C-alpha positions in Angstrom: 35.0 101.5 -70.6 34.5 104.6 -72.6 32.9 107.7 -71.9 32.5 110.3 -74.1 30.7 113.9 -73.5 29.1 116.2 -75.5 26.6 118.9 -76.3 24.6 120.5 -78.4 23.2 124.3 -78.9 24.9 125.0 -75.4 28.0 125.7 -74.0 29.0 122.7 -71.3 30.7 123.7 -68.6 34.2 121.9 -66.9 32.1 121.1 -63.4 29.7 119.7 -65.8 31.5 117.5 -67.9 33.3 116.3 -64.6 30.5 115.6 -62.7 29.1 113.7 -65.9 32.4 111.8 -66.0 33.0 110.6 -62.0 29.4 109.3 -61.8 29.1 107.1 -65.3 32.3 105.8 -64.0 30.3 104.4 -61.1 28.0 102.8 -63.7 30.4 99.6 -63.8 29.2 98.9 -60.0 25.9 98.2 -61.7 26.8 95.9 -64.6 30.8 95.3 -65.5 30.5 94.5 -69.1 29.7 98.1 -70.3 32.0 99.0 -72.9 30.9 102.8 -73.2 28.9 105.3 -72.0 27.4 108.3 -74.7 26.2 111.6 -72.7 24.9 114.0 -75.1 23.4 117.4 -73.1 20.9 119.9 -75.8 19.2 122.8 -74.9 15.9 123.3 -76.2 13.8 125.7 -75.1 15.0 127.0 -71.8 15.5 123.3 -70.7 17.8 121.1 -70.8 17.6 117.1 -72.1 20.5 114.8 -71.0 20.4 111.4 -73.4 22.3 108.8 -71.7 23.5 106.0 -73.9 25.3 103.3 -72.5 26.7 100.1 -74.9 27.1 96.5 -73.0 28.4 93.3 -74.3 26.5 91.6 -77.5 25.3 94.5 -79.0 23.6 95.6 -75.7 22.5 99.0 -75.3 20.4 101.3 -72.3 18.9 104.5 -73.1 17.6 107.0 -71.2 16.0 110.5 -71.7 15.1 113.3 -69.5 14.4 116.7 -69.7 15.5 119.5 -66.5 15.5 123.1 -66.2 18.9 122.1 -64.6 21.1 120.2 -66.6 22.7 118.8 -63.3 19.4 118.0 -62.3 18.7 116.2 -65.9 21.9 114.3 -65.7 20.9 112.4 -62.5 17.5 111.5 -63.5 19.0 110.0 -66.7 21.7 107.9 -64.5 19.0 106.6 -62.1 17.4 105.8 -65.4 20.1 104.4 -66.7 21.4 102.7 -62.8 17.6 100.9 -63.1 18.1 99.3 -66.6 21.6 97.6 -65.6 20.2 96.3 -62.4 17.3 94.9 -63.8 19.3 93.1 -66.6 21.9 92.1 -64.7 19.4 90.4 -62.4 17.5 88.7 -65.1 20.3 87.3 -66.4 22.0 86.1 -63.3 19.1 84.3 -61.9 18.1 82.3 -64.9 18.5 79.0 -64.8 17.6 76.2 -67.4 16.7 72.9 -65.6 16.5 70.0 -68.3 15.8 65.9 -66.5 14.0 64.8 -63.9 14.9 68.2 -60.9 12.9 70.4 -63.7 9.6 68.2 -63.0 10.1 67.9 -59.0 11.2 64.3 -59.4 13.1 62.5 -56.9 15.3 59.4 -57.3 
């Protein structure tokens, strides 16, 4: 999985890059078909906005945007949102069953 971290209108601290890289690397635990994660930090008026774009197979995209005074807090909120989206997507696709024939209607032989 590729992880790209960038900053707009702000200097990125090495500790923030390392923290974001480590936490984003754990997203495979929630959905193992992730291909890339892009994290963009943007400073606007004293607040930091964190935008996270996770791309999975079949052109599935998960996006989260969070704004906070602290960059670490904005990132934590965004990654929680992506984790929730990944979990819901995985559960939705894991639990779908398309029954056909007599099993679908509850009839037994």
